[in-house]
N, C-alpha and C positions, 0 to 999 in steps of 0.2 A: 598350765595344761588344761584339757579340756574341749567342748564343744559346743561351739555358738552357732548363734543365728544372724544373719543379716543380709537387708533387701539388697538388690543389686546395683540400687537404686544411692544407696548411703554410701558417702566416702571409702576408701578402705581406711584401715588404721593399722599402726605398725604391731596393735594388739590382738588385733586378727589370726598372723602368726602363718600357717597353711591353709589358702584364702583356695576354695573347692567350690567350682558351681554348677549344681546339683539339677536345672531344667534342663529338659530336652532339646529347646529355642532358645536362643541367644538371647537378653534383655533385650527390646527396642530401644532406640537411644543411648546407648551405650555404647561405647568406644571399648575397643579390647584393652588399650594401654589403662583408662580410668579404670577399669571391673580391676585391675590388678590381679586376674585369677591366674594361680597358680596349675589349677588341674582342671577341665571342665569334662567331670563324668558323666555323659548323660546318658549310659550304660543304667543306673543306677537311677534315673528318672523313670515316672510314673510311666506305663507306654502311652503311646497318643491314644488309643481306643479310652483307657483310664483318666487319662489329662480331661478330651473332652468333654468328656460325660460327665465328670465333676463338676469343672468349669460351664458348663451349661444344665447346671439345675439338677439332671435328671438323676445324681447318686447323690445320698444323705451324708454329710459326713463319717459317718460310723461306717458304713461300707464302705464310701472312698476309702477311708485306712486298715478297713479288715481286709481290701483286694488287694491294696499297696502292697500291706507287709507278704503277704501272700507272691509277689511277685521282688517282691527284694528276696526272700529266700535262694532265687536262682541268679544272684548277683553275692554268693557269703563271700568268696576271697577277696572280690574285691575290696566288700564290704568288712571284713578281715584286718586286713592290709590300712584302711582306713582308720581302723577303730584303736589300731595299735599306733599309727603315729597320730592319734589322741591323748595315748599314755603319754607319748614321751615330750608333747608340747600340744600348744594352741595350733585348734582346727575350726578355721568356720567356714559353715554352711553358706553358699551365697545365692538362695535365690529368687525371683522377679513379682511373685504373686504378690496379689494388692493388701490379702487377707493374713496378717503377719502371725497370728493364729491355726487357721485349719490352712494347713498345705502339706504339699511331701516332704519339703524341708525339715515342719516340727518332726511327721512322721519319720522321718531318716534320722532324725538324731534321736529319736528315743531309740528307736533298731540300735543303731551305732553302740548307745548308752550302757541298750544290753551286754552286746557282744564285750563292751567293754568293762565287763563286773570280768 
Protein backbone atom coordinates (compact mmCIF):
# COMPACT_ATOMS: atom_id res chain seq x y z
CA UNK A 1 0.00 0.00 0.00
CA UNK A 2 1.05 3.56 -0.57
CA UNK A 3 2.09 6.05 -3.19
CA UNK A 4 5.07 5.77 -5.50
CA UNK A 5 6.39 7.91 -8.32
CA UNK A 6 7.44 6.77 -11.77
CA UNK A 7 8.44 8.50 -14.98
CA UNK A 8 6.14 7.87 -17.92
CA UNK A 9 9.16 6.61 -19.87
CA UNK A 10 9.75 3.71 -17.45
CA UNK A 11 8.05 0.40 -18.15
CA UNK A 12 4.90 -0.31 -16.12
CA UNK A 13 5.13 -2.99 -13.47
CA UNK A 14 2.54 -5.16 -11.76
CA UNK A 15 3.74 -3.57 -8.49
CA UNK A 16 2.61 -0.12 -9.68
CA UNK A 17 -1.00 -0.80 -8.79
CA UNK A 18 -3.32 2.01 -9.91
CA UNK A 19 -1.35 4.19 -12.37
CA UNK A 20 -2.32 7.86 -12.55
CA UNK A 21 -0.87 10.33 -15.02
CA UNK A 22 -0.58 13.63 -13.17
CA UNK A 23 0.61 15.88 -16.02
CA UNK A 24 -1.58 18.26 -18.00
CA UNK A 25 0.05 17.12 -21.26
CA UNK A 26 0.44 13.56 -22.50
CA UNK A 27 4.12 12.47 -22.44
CA UNK A 28 5.81 12.80 -25.83
CA UNK A 29 6.57 9.56 -27.61
CA UNK A 30 4.63 7.35 -25.20
CA UNK A 31 1.65 5.45 -26.57
CA UNK A 32 -1.45 5.04 -24.45
CA UNK A 33 -1.02 1.27 -24.55
CA UNK A 34 2.62 1.41 -23.44
CA UNK A 35 1.81 3.84 -20.63
CA UNK A 36 -0.82 1.54 -19.09
CA UNK A 37 -2.50 4.51 -17.39
CA UNK A 38 -5.62 3.80 -15.31
CA UNK A 39 -6.55 7.47 -14.91
CA UNK A 40 -5.36 10.78 -16.31
CA UNK A 41 -6.03 13.51 -13.76
CA UNK A 42 -5.24 16.65 -15.75
CA UNK A 43 -7.10 18.74 -13.22
CA UNK A 44 -4.56 18.02 -10.47
CA UNK A 45 -1.60 19.09 -12.64
CA UNK A 46 -0.17 22.58 -12.22
CA UNK A 47 -1.89 25.30 -14.22
CA UNK A 48 -0.34 26.02 -17.61
CA UNK A 49 0.93 29.37 -16.33
CA UNK A 50 2.61 27.81 -13.29
CA UNK A 51 4.04 24.89 -15.27
CA UNK A 52 5.52 27.17 -17.93
CA UNK A 53 7.02 29.60 -15.41
CA UNK A 54 8.75 26.76 -13.56
CA UNK A 55 10.01 25.00 -16.68
CA UNK A 56 11.27 28.28 -18.14
CA UNK A 57 13.29 28.90 -14.97
CA UNK A 58 11.25 31.96 -13.95
CA UNK A 59 10.21 30.37 -10.65
CA UNK A 60 12.51 28.75 -8.11
CA UNK A 61 11.51 25.32 -6.75
CA UNK A 62 10.25 26.65 -3.41
CA UNK A 63 7.95 29.19 -5.05
CA UNK A 64 6.66 26.63 -7.56
CA UNK A 65 5.94 24.22 -4.68
CA UNK A 66 4.11 26.89 -2.66
CA UNK A 67 1.93 27.98 -5.58
CA UNK A 68 1.19 24.42 -6.66
CA UNK A 69 0.11 23.44 -3.14
CA UNK A 70 -2.23 26.42 -3.23
CA UNK A 71 -3.71 25.20 -6.53
CA UNK A 72 -4.16 21.69 -5.14
CA UNK A 73 -6.52 22.97 -2.45
CA UNK A 74 -9.17 23.47 -5.16
CA UNK A 75 -8.94 19.75 -6.01
CA UNK A 76 -9.42 18.35 -2.50
CA UNK A 77 -12.37 16.10 -3.39
CA UNK A 78 -10.52 14.37 -6.24
CA UNK A 79 -7.38 14.11 -4.14
CA UNK A 80 -9.21 12.65 -1.15
CA UNK A 81 -10.47 9.87 -3.41
CA UNK A 82 -6.94 9.21 -4.61
CA UNK A 83 -5.57 9.22 -1.05
CA UNK A 84 -8.29 6.75 -0.05
CA UNK A 85 -7.31 4.49 -2.95
CA UNK A 86 -3.70 4.64 -1.70
CA UNK A 87 -4.86 3.52 1.75
CA UNK A 88 -6.34 0.39 0.22
CA UNK A 89 -3.63 -0.43 -2.34
CA UNK A 90 -0.71 0.80 -4.39
CA UNK A 91 -0.97 4.02 -6.38
CA UNK A 92 1.73 5.19 -8.77
CA UNK A 93 1.83 8.81 -9.82
CA UNK A 94 3.16 8.90 -13.37
CA UNK A 95 4.94 12.03 -14.62
CA UNK A 96 7.12 13.01 -17.56
CA UNK A 97 9.53 15.55 -16.06
CA UNK A 98 13.25 14.83 -16.44
CA UNK A 99 14.04 16.04 -12.93
CA UNK A 100 12.86 13.24 -10.66
CA UNK A 101 13.35 15.23 -7.46
CA UNK A 102 11.72 18.54 -8.40
CA UNK A 103 8.44 18.14 -10.24
CA UNK A 104 4.71 18.33 -9.64
CA UNK A 105 4.41 14.61 -8.84
CA UNK A 106 6.79 15.00 -5.88
CA UNK A 107 4.66 17.82 -4.45
CA UNK A 108 1.44 15.94 -5.17
CA UNK A 109 2.73 12.82 -3.42
CA UNK A 110 3.55 14.87 -0.31
CA UNK A 111 0.10 16.45 -0.38
CA UNK A 112 -1.62 13.06 -0.76
CA UNK A 113 0.41 11.59 2.09
CA UNK A 114 -0.76 14.46 4.24
CA UNK A 115 -4.38 13.64 3.33
CA UNK A 116 -3.62 9.95 3.82
CA UNK A 117 -2.99 10.42 7.57
